[in-house]
C-alpha positions as CSV (number, residue, x, y, z in Angstrom):
1,X,21.9,327.2,150.3
2,X,24.0,327.3,147.2
3,X,26.8,329.1,148.6
4,X,30.7,327.4,148.8
5,X,29.6,324.3,151.8
6,X,28.8,322.3,148.7
7,X,31.0,320.3,147.6
8,X,30.9,320.2,143.9
9,X,29.9,323.6,141.5
10,X,28.6,322.2,138.8
11,X,27.2,318.5,138.3
12,X,26.6,317.0,134.9
13,X,23.7,314.6,135.2
14,X,23.3,312.3,132.2
15,X,27.1,312.9,131.1
16,X,27.4,309.2,129.0
17,X,24.1,310.0,126.9
18,X,24.4,311.3,123.3
19,X,23.9,315.1,124.6
20,X,25.5,314.6,127.5
21,X,29.0,313.7,126.1
22,X,28.8,317.0,123.9
23,X,28.0,319.1,127.1
24,X,30.5,317.6,129.0
25,X,33.0,318.4,126.4
26,X,32.3,321.9,126.1
27,X,32.6,322.3,129.9
28,X,36.2,320.3,130.0
29,X,37.1,323.5,127.2
30,X,35.7,326.7,128.7
31,X,35.1,325.9,132.5
32,X,37.6,328.2,134.6
33,X,40.4,325.2,135.8
34,X,39.2,325.7,139.6
35,X,35.3,325.4,139.0
36,X,34.6,322.2,140.4
37,X,32.6,319.9,138.1
38,X,31.6,316.8,138.1
39,X,30.1,314.3,136.0
40,X,26.8,312.3,136.8
41,X,24.7,308.8,134.9
42,X,23.6,305.2,136.4
43,X,27.1,303.7,135.5
44,X,30.5,304.8,137.2
45,X,32.5,302.7,134.1
46,X,30.7,304.7,131.0
47,X,31.4,307.7,133.0
48,X,34.9,307.1,133.7
49,X,35.4,306.4,129.8
50,X,33.7,309.7,129.2
51,X,36.3,311.5,131.9
52,X,39.3,309.5,129.9
53,X,38.1,311.4,126.3
54,X,37.8,314.9,127.5
55,X,40.3,317.3,126.2
56,X,40.9,318.1,130.4
57,X,44.7,316.5,130.9
58,X,45.1,316.6,134.4
59,X,41.4,317.8,135.4
60,X,40.0,316.1,138.1
61,X,36.3,314.6,137.2
62,X,34.3,313.6,140.3
63,X,32.1,310.5,139.0
64,X,28.4,310.2,140.5
65,X,26.6,307.4,140.7
66,X,22.9,308.7,140.6
67,X,20.0,307.4,138.7
68,X,16.4,309.0,138.5
69,X,14.2,306.2,139.5
70,X,16.1,306.3,142.7
71,X,14.8,309.4,144.4
72,X,17.5,308.8,147.2
73,X,20.0,309.5,145.1
74,X,18.9,312.2,143.6
75,X,18.6,314.0,146.7
76,X,21.9,312.9,147.5
77,X,23.4,314.2,144.2
78,X,21.2,317.7,144.2
79,X,22.5,318.1,147.6
80,X,25.9,318.1,146.8
81,X,26.1,320.9,143.9
82,X,25.7,324.3,143.7
83,X,24.0,324.2,140.0
84,X,22.8,320.8,138.3
85,X,22.1,320.1,134.8
86,X,20.2,317.2,133.3
87,X,20.1,316.0,129.7
88,X,18.6,313.0,130.3
89,X,14.7,312.8,128.5
90,X,12.0,312.5,127.8
91,X,11.5,314.5,130.9
92,X,8.5,313.8,131.2
93,X,9.4,310.3,131.9
94,X,13.4,310.5,133.4
95,X,12.5,314.5,134.8
96,X,10.2,315.3,137.7
97,X,12.5,313.4,140.5
98,X,15.3,315.1,139.7
99,X,14.0,318.9,139.2
100,X,12.5,318.3,142.5
101,X,15.3,317.2,143.8
102,X,17.2,320.3,143.5
103,X,13.7,322.5,144.3
104,X,13.7,321.1,147.7
105,X,17.8,321.6,148.4
106,X,18.3,324.8,147.2
107,X,19.9,324.2,143.9
108,X,20.0,325.7,140.3
109,X,19.0,323.7,137.5
110,X,18.7,323.7,134.1
111,X,17.8,321.5,131.2
112,X,16.9,320.9,127.6
113,X,13.5,320.0,127.5
114,X,11.0,320.8,124.7
115,X,8.4,318.8,126.2
116,X,5.0,321.6,127.4
117,X,3.7,318.5,130.0
118,X,6.8,318.5,131.8
119,X,7.4,322.2,132.0
120,X,3.9,322.3,133.4
121,X,3.7,319.4,135.8
122,X,7.6,320.7,137.2
123,X,5.6,324.5,137.4
124,X,2.8,322.9,139.8
125,X,5.0,320.9,141.7
126,X,8.3,323.1,142.6
127,X,7.9,326.6,142.0
128,X,6.5,327.3,145.2
129,X,9.7,325.0,146.8
130,X,12.2,326.4,144.7
131,X,11.0,330.3,145.6
132,X,11.5,329.1,149.0
133,X,15.0,327.6,149.1
134,X,16.2,330.1,146.4
135,X,17.0,327.5,143.4
136,X,16.7,328.8,139.7
137,X,15.2,325.7,137.8
138,X,15.8,327.0,134.1
139,X,13.7,324.8,132.0
140,X,14.5,325.1,127.9
141,X,18.2,325.6,127.9
142,X,19.0,324.7,124.5
143,X,18.3,325.5,120.9
144,X,15.0,324.9,122.4
145,X,14.7,327.7,123.4
146,X,17.1,330.6,124.3
147,X,17.1,331.6,120.4
148,X,13.9,332.5,120.8
149,X,13.8,334.0,124.5
150,X,16.5,336.0,124.3
151,X,15.7,337.3,120.6
152,X,12.3,338.5,122.3
153,X,14.0,339.8,125.1
154,X,16.5,341.8,123.7
155,X,13.5,343.1,121.3
156,X,11.5,344.0,124.6
157,X,14.1,345.8,125.7
158,X,15.5,348.0,122.7
159,X,11.6,349.4,122.4
160,X,11.8,350.7,126.3
161,X,15.2,351.9,125.6
162,X,13.7,354.0,122.5
163,X,10.1,354.4,124.3
164,X,8.6,352.7,121.6
165,X,6.3,351.0,124.2
166,X,5.6,347.7,124.6
167,X,5.7,345.0,121.2
168,X,2.7,343.9,119.1
169,X,3.0,341.5,116.6
170,X,6.2,339.7,117.1
171,X,6.7,337.2,113.9
172,X,10.0,335.0,114.4
173,X,11.2,332.7,110.7
174,X,13.9,330.0,111.8
175,X,16.5,329.0,109.1
176,X,18.5,326.1,109.6
177,X,20.4,322.9,109.1
178,X,20.8,319.7,111.5
179,X,19.7,316.5,112.7
180,X,17.6,314.5,114.9
181,X,18.7,312.7,117.8
182,X,17.4,309.5,119.2
183,X,16.2,311.6,122.6
184,X,14.5,314.0,120.5
185,X,12.2,311.3,118.9
186,X,11.5,309.7,121.9
187,X,10.2,313.0,123.3
188,X,8.0,313.8,120.5
189,X,6.5,310.3,120.7
190,X,5.8,311.0,124.1
191,X,3.7,314.1,123.9
192,X,2.1,312.5,120.4
193,X,1.4,309.3,122.7
194,X,-0.1,311.3,125.8
195,X,-2.4,313.7,123.4
196,X,-3.5,310.7,121.7
197,X,-5.5,308.9,124.7
198,X,-6.1,312.1,126.5
199,X,-8.1,315.4,126.0
200,X,-7.4,317.0,128.9
201,X,-3.2,316.9,127.4
202,X,-4.8,317.8,124.4
203,X,-6.4,321.1,125.5
204,X,-3.1,322.0,127.2
205,X,-1.2,321.7,124.2
206,X,-3.7,323.4,122.3
207,X,-4.1,326.9,124.9
208,X,-0.7,329.4,123.9
209,X,-0.8,330.1,127.4
210,X,-0.2,326.9,128.7
211,X,3.1,327.5,130.7
212,X,1.8,330.8,132.1
213,X,2.3,331.1,136.0
214,X,-1.2,333.0,136.4
215,X,-3.7,331.6,133.3
216,X,-6.5,333.7,134.2
217,X,-4.4,337.3,134.5
218,X,-3.2,336.7,130.8
219,X,-4.6,339.3,128.0
220,X,-7.5,338.2,126.0
221,X,-4.9,338.4,123.0
222,X,-5.4,336.2,120.1
223,X,-2.5,334.3,119.3
224,X,-0.6,332.9,116.0
225,X,-1.5,329.6,115.2
226,X,1.3,327.1,116.1
227,X,1.4,325.4,112.7
228,X,1.3,328.1,109.8
229,X,0.3,326.5,106.3
230,X,3.1,327.4,103.7
231,X,3.0,331.6,103.1
232,X,5.1,334.0,101.1
233,X,6.7,336.1,103.3
234,X,7.2,340.1,102.5
235,X,10.9,339.3,101.8
236,X,9.8,336.6,99.1
237,X,10.8,333.8,101.1
238,X,8.2,330.7,102.1
239,X,7.5,329.6,105.0
240,X,6.7,326.4,106.4
241,X,5.8,325.5,110.0
242,X,8.3,325.3,112.4
243,X,8.3,321.7,114.5
244,X,9.6,323.6,117.8
245,X,6.8,327.0,117.5
246,X,4.5,324.9,119.7
247,X,7.1,324.9,122.5
248,X,9.1,328.1,122.1
249,X,5.9,330.5,122.1
250,X,5.3,328.8,125.3
251,X,8.6,329.6,126.7
252,X,8.1,333.3,125.4
253,X,4.6,334.1,126.7
254,X,5.5,332.3,130.1
255,X,8.8,334.9,129.8
256,X,6.4,337.7,129.5
257,X,4.3,337.1,132.3
258,X,7.0,336.5,134.5
259,X,8.4,340.0,134.4
260,X,4.7,341.5,135.0
261,X,4.1,341.5,131.1
262,X,7.0,343.7,130.3
263,X,7.0,342.9,126.6
264,X,3.6,344.6,126.4
265,X,0.2,342.9,127.5
266,X,-0.7,343.1,123.2
267,X,1.8,340.7,122.2
268,X,1.2,338.2,119.7
269,X,4.3,336.2,119.2
270,X,4.2,333.3,116.6
271,X,7.2,331.5,114.9
272,X,7.7,329.6,111.2
273,X,10.5,328.2,109.3
274,X,12.2,329.2,106.0
275,X,11.6,327.0,103.1
276,X,13.7,329.2,100.3
277,X,12.4,331.2,97.7
278,X,11.1,330.8,94.4
279,X,8.9,327.6,93.2
280,X,11.9,325.2,95.2
281,X,11.0,327.4,98.2
282,X,7.4,327.0,97.5
283,X,7.8,322.7,97.3
284,X,10.4,322.3,100.1
285,X,7.2,324.2,101.9
286,X,4.6,322.1,101.0
287,X,7.2,319.1,101.5
288,X,7.5,320.0,105.4
289,X,4.3,320.4,105.9
290,X,3.1,317.3,104.6
291,X,6.0,315.8,106.4
292,X,4.9,317.0,109.9
293,X,1.6,316.3,109.4
294,X,2.3,312.9,108.3
295,X,4.7,312.2,111.4
296,X,3.0,313.3,113.8
297,X,-0.4,311.0,112.1
298,X,1.8,308.2,112.2
299,X,3.0,308.9,116.0
300,X,0.0,308.7,117.0
301,X,-1.6,305.1,116.1
302,X,0.9,301.9,117.6
303,X,0.3,300.1,114.3
304,X,2.2,303.1,111.6
305,X,4.7,304.3,114.7
306,X,5.7,300.6,114.7
307,X,7.1,301.3,111.4
308,X,8.5,305.0,112.3
309,X,10.5,303.6,115.2
310,X,12.4,301.5,112.6
311,X,13.6,304.2,110.4
312,X,14.2,307.2,112.9
313,X,17.3,307.2,115.2
314,X,17.2,305.7,118.6
315,X,17.6,307.0,121.9
316,X,21.8,307.6,122.5
317,X,22.2,308.3,118.6
318,X,22.3,311.5,116.5
319,X,24.5,313.6,113.9
320,X,27.4,312.5,113.1
321,X,30.6,314.4,113.8
322,X,31.3,316.0,110.7
323,X,26.9,316.4,110.3
324,X,27.4,318.8,113.6
325,X,29.7,320.9,112.3
326,X,28.2,321.6,109.2
327,X,25.4,322.4,110.9
328,X,23.8,325.9,111.2
329,X,21.0,328.4,112.5
330,X,19.4,331.9,112.1
331,X,16.6,333.4,113.5
332,X,15.3,336.6,112.2
333,X,12.9,337.6,114.2
334,X,10.2,341.1,113.4
335,X,8.8,343.0,115.9
336,X,6.4,346.1,115.4
337,X,5.4,348.1,119.1
338,X,2.7,350.0,120.5
339,X,4.3,353.1,119.0
340,X,4.4,352.5,115.6
341,X,8.1,351.4,115.7
342,X,9.5,348.7,113.4
343,X,12.8,346.4,115.0
344,X,14.6,343.0,113.9
345,X,16.3,340.3,116.1
346,X,19.1,338.2,114.9
347,X,20.0,335.1,116.3
348,X,23.0,333.1,114.5
349,X,25.7,330.5,115.4
350,X,27.5,327.6,113.5
351,X,27.0,323.7,114.7
352,X,24.0,321.6,114.3
353,X,21.7,324.0,116.4
354,X,19.8,320.7,118.8
355,X,23.4,319.3,119.6
356,X,27.0,321.4,118.9
357,X,25.2,324.8,119.2
358,X,22.8,323.0,121.9
359,X,25.5,322.0,123.8
360,X,26.9,325.4,123.5
361,X,23.8,327.0,125.3
362,X,23.7,324.7,127.6
363,X,27.0,324.9,128.8
364,X,27.0,328.7,129.3
365,X,23.7,328.6,131.0
366,X,25.3,326.0,133.8
367,X,28.4,328.7,134.0
368,X,26.2,331.3,134.0
369,X,24.1,330.0,137.3
370,X,27.7,329.1,139.1
371,X,29.6,332.2,138.2
372,X,27.6,334.3,137.5
373,X,25.2,335.0,140.6
374,X,25.8,338.3,141.6
375,X,24.7,339.6,138.3
376,X,22.0,337.7,137.9
377,X,18.0,338.8,137.9
378,X,17.0,338.5,141.4
379,X,14.2,335.8,140.5
380,X,14.3,331.7,141.8
381,X,11.2,329.2,140.7
382,X,10.8,327.4,137.7
383,X,12.1,330.3,135.1
384,X,13.1,330.7,131.8
385,X,16.1,331.3,130.2
386,X,15.3,335.2,129.5
387,X,14.1,335.8,133.4
388,X,17.1,333.5,135.1
389,X,19.7,335.1,133.2
390,X,18.1,337.5,130.8
391,X,21.4,340.0,129.8
392,X,24.2,337.9,131.3
393,X,23.5,334.6,129.0
394,X,23.3,337.1,126.0
395,X,27.0,338.2,126.8
396,X,28.0,334.9,127.3
397,X,26.4,333.2,124.3
398,X,28.1,336.7,122.2
399,X,31.7,335.7,123.9
400,X,30.8,332.0,122.5
401,X,30.2,333.1,119.0
402,X,26.6,334.0,118.9
403,X,25.0,336.5,117.3
404,X,22.5,338.2,118.9
405,X,21.6,341.4,117.2
406,X,18.6,344.4,117.3
407,X,18.6,347.2,114.7
408,X,15.6,349.5,114.1
409,X,13.8,349.3,111.0
């Protein structure tokens, strides 16, 4: 159902938004000339303005009007293409009609969500349908959560090749320089609001295996807490809670379970953020910890939420071009194995991780789904980057300038 009869090869839905424009620019620079890429959104006029600015003179950019609030338009959009990527968030509010339409149409799909609630509902609604139609539904195809997901994938692959057994304790420390967009803030706000008013939501968010395909089959392995207090690592760095840990860790555990726990049934996976060394690092770690707690608390209550809205970025906005160019990310992931071996994965790249680097990641997922069908894992349904594209995505991101390395310690 995803063959050459489709009118388009890739459709980018949300092309007029802040991140959508960045992804459109990346596809304009990197997609093969014969790949049929269309831009979709609610306003044809705004889509035309985006197309006019793309660095691909002479290339045709079909413009498709669609609205996630109009299921019929979502069906038409999904049925018109082999691959649909969407940057329209918050996904909990706007994403389900898109992923449902792709599941029904047998259209491969990718998003940038970092929302546990959305992914859980998308799994429950769409996984079985997508497995029937052959659609690969790839969630978290940006800085949420490709570096984490592929790093653990590569560590498990290396340990298996060395006969070192499954992974046991795996610890990621993230270093980065980057900013926040209004869309990211809106997603965070929505999750905090939902958790504040619903106990069931809080229980789901607190479950380390909340995205498992089979919760009852998960091993009884105690997982590290999502928010770790400031700590001094063995190499002298201070670490603090990583704002994305509560989502990334669940994506990694879902990847493990979707592969029949190939990483190891005793996998313990946690993430934290590097805050630097010495006294400065200690104060920075304390500041990050306090700031995150204050932000979550402020977003949970209406009076303080109104004040926060005045200072945080509005939807549709984000870091300037110069700020994006100065950004970078570096993830160092240390792993122990059942056989007593120790490995380290390093994932790194330049450009603001949430925007410049994310546009590369989502763009390469789209191109991988469209061009690499014969080399991809034979899976369909609600997937993760590692289970949908695996080593193919690693290869493409390396070629795009990102670092993915594993060394034995």
